N, C-alpha and C positions, 0 to 999 in steps of 0.2 A: 171635518167629520170627527166625531168622538171615536176614540180607539175601539176597534173591534177585537174579538177573540183571535188568538194566534198561537204559534208555537211557544211564545214567551209566557204563557199563562202561569207556569209554575216557577218562574224566575223571581228572585227578590227585587225589591226596589232599592235604588241608591238615593238616600236622603242627604242633601247638602245642608250643613249646619253653619249658620253665621254666628253661633254662640248665644243667640237670644232664645230663651226657652219658649216664649210665646210664638215664635216662628217655627222652631223645630217641632214643638208639640202638635201644631196643625198638620205638618207633613206626616208625623207619626200616626196621628189620628186617621189621616187619609189611608195609610197602609193598613191600619187595624180594621177600618170599616170594609176594606176590600178583602180582608182575610189574607193579606200578603206579608211575607217576611220582608225584612229590610236591613240595610247596612247604613251606618252613619259615616259621613265624610266631611271633615272641616274644610271650609274654603274661606279665603280672605283676599281682598284686593291688596296689591303690593304697596299702594299709596292712594291718597285722595285723588291725586292727579290721574292715576290709573282708572279709578271708578268714573271720574268725569269723562275720560276718553272713551270708556266702554259704551256710553250712550251714543256717541258719534259713530263709533265703529259699528255698533249694532245696527244703526239706521242705514249704514252703507253695506250691511250684510257681510262684514268682515269679522271673523272669529280668530282670536289668537290667545294662546295660553300664557303669553308673556305678561298679561295684566294681572294675573292672580296666582296664588299658591293654593295647593290642595293636598290632602293626604293621598298617599299612594292607593290606588284602587285597581282591582282586577275583576273583570266581568266573568260570566255574562250577567246582565241585568235586564229586567223588563222595561224599566224607565228610570230616568233621573227626576227626582221630585224635590222641590224647594220652595221656601217662602222667604220674602224679604229682598230688598233691592241690592244687597251685597251678594246675592246668590244667582240672580236671573241670568246674567251674562255667562257665568261659569256653567250654569245648567245646560244651556243650549250647546255650548262648546263640548262639554263632557259627553252629552248625549250623542252628539255626532261622532266623537272619538270612539265611544263604546258601542256604537251601532244600535242604539235603543231609542225609545221615545222620550220626549221631554214634557214634564208636567209642572206648571206654575201654580202655586197656591197663593191666592190673593191676586188682585189685578196688578200686573207688572208695569206700572206707569213709567213712561219714558223709554221703554223698550218696545220693539216690534211684538205684535201679539201672535206671531206665527209659531207658537208652541203647539205640540200635538194636542195638549189639553190644558185649559185654564179653569181652575176652580175659584171663582170670585164670590164676593159678598154683595148682596143687593144694595146695601147702603153706599157702595162705591159707584153706583149707577153704571155698571159695565155695559159695553155695547152688545148688541145681539150678534152672536157669531156661532157658527156651527161647531167650533172647537171649544166653546165656553159653557160651563155650567154655573148658574147663579144660585147661591144659597142665602137664606135669610139670616144666617148666623155664622160665626167662625166655626171651623172644623174643630171638634173636640172628641176626646175619648175618655169616658168616666169609668173609673175602676176603684170601688171602695177598698180601703186598706184595713178596716177594723180598728181605727183609732178610738172610736167611741161607739157604744151601743146603748139602746134604751134600757133604763133601769126602772122597770115597772110597766104598767099597761096604759098610762096616760098618753095624750098626744104630744108630739115634739114640734117645737117652733125653733127655727134657726135664724141667726142674724150673721150675715157675711159682710165684712167691712173692708173696703179697699183703702184708697188714700190719694196721694199726690198723682196727678195725671196732667196731660197737656191742657186740659180744661181748667185746672186749678187745684185747690185743696178742699178737703172736707171741713165745713164749719162745725167745730165741736158742739157749740150751743144748739145749732139746728138739729144735728144728729141726736143730741141728748133728748130733745123734745120728741123726736120720732121714736126713739127706743122706749121712752117713758110711755108713749101711747101703746106700743106693742105690749108692754107688761100690763098696762091697764086693761087691754082688750083680752088678754089671755091669762087671767088670774088663776094661780094654782097649776098652770101647765109648765112642763119642762122646757126651758129656753136655753139653747146653746149659742155660743159665739165663737167666731174666729176672725182675727184681723189678718193683715197681709204684710208683706215686706215694705209696702208703700204707706202703711198707716203711720201717722205722725205720733210722737210721744204725747202730745196734748190730747189727741183723740183716745189713745189707749188709757191715759190717766182718767179721762171722763168715764170710759166704759167700765173701769174697775169698780166704780161705785154702784154698779147694778148687780143684783144677786143671780147671776147666771149659774145654772146647774152644771155647766161644763163650759170652759173658756180656754181658748188658745190665743195667747198674745205672742205674735210672731217675733217680737223683740227678745223673748225669752225661750221660745220653743219653735223651731223651724220645721213644722210638719204641715201637711195639707189635709185637713179633715173634711173638706168640702164634699168629696164623693160620698162619704159616710152620712153627711148631713142630707144630701139629696136622696139617699137610700131610705132614711128613716123619718124624715120630717113631713108633717102635714102642710106646713107653711115654711117658705124660705124667703127671708127679707134680705135684699142686697142693695148696697149703695150703687149709684148709677154710673160710676167712673170706669168700670172694666167690662168691655165687650166680651172678653174671654170668659169671665166668671158667669156673666149673664147667659152666654151661649151654652155653657154647661148646664145651667139650671133649667133652661127651656127645651133642652134636647135629651134629657135623661131623668129617670126617676118618676115619682108620682106627686111631687110637691106642687102646691099652688105657689106661684111666684109673684112676689111683691117687690116693687122697686122703690127705694128710698131716694126721692129726688133731692139733688144738691141745691136746687133753687125752685121757685114756683114755676110750674109748667115744665115742658120738655126743653132740653137744650137745643141750640141751633146746629146746623150743619149735619155731618155724618152721624154723630151720636144721637141726635134727635130723630133722624130718619130711621136709624136702627131700632130705637125704642118704639117709635110710632107704629111701624109696620108690625112689630111683635105684639104691641098692645091691640091693634086693630084685628089681628089674627086670633086673639084670645090666648096668647102664650104667656102674657104677663099683665100685671095690673099696677098702676101708679098709686102708691100708698099715700093717702091724704088724711089719714085718721081712721078709716074703716077699710078692712081687708076685703078683697074681691074673691073671685072663684076661678081665676085663670090657671088652668092645669093642663091645657093642650100642649103636646110635645112635638117638636120638629123631628121628623124621622130621617136622620142623615143617611142611614144605610139605604133606605128606599130611594133617596134622591141621588145616590151614587150607584144605583143598581145597574145602570146602563154602561158603566165604565168597566172596560176589560182591557188589561195591558199585557 
């Protein structure tokens, strides 16, 4: 069963951190969408051997704190929440120790699925379970910081560039052709750019040749203007390598979302399933020279409305 309302409604959530922002941010987004306060707790396995053993012990239903270290915590908490394989074993053990519920963000592969709640992504093909909610995107919470604002009354077009991923690298020549088509299609409009920490020097060097009205090159300036882009832009163009950036774009703001494919067609495997389902739902459009009108947004708060911890 999904958790129901109880005396713990006003208690904070304990979020376990593995030190990876992409994981921690999803847990924080879960808390924010529920309107709950939270505390962060760093956890880590004591060794690779300890992590390997945790899978075996978990399948046997054995919980021991001897496998991991964590910050000192004192309750009470409504639930322990975490994302990432370095946190799931500690999640269930700490939840039992603290006398609260356990919530896994993303499908905890390799571990038993007996958490009180699992918030998984559809592209992971999760099983149907009464304790599992399946979302079409990663959990995200978007909050503009005022890094950039429109200067005038014209429309805004934004370009968001990622970089190296498990799927490979961005081809500078291919991306250059895509960006040139964007400028050709929106003559005289204000066009903004941001790169990311994964963007290669070669890609940044190529992008510097374009007359962006506003540009953030992460190698020089480590800020995140993406929430501001989503707030102000009529169109947002994103490379296809980051599910987290795409998830933000299709779940917040008013922009029409365009994906810059790294190769012809959609990628194979999970990335392809992720993009295909969003494309079919009208949340994004695959840019092949002409922009579309995909501006539908995923309502994460509504999808989590039944959750009460």
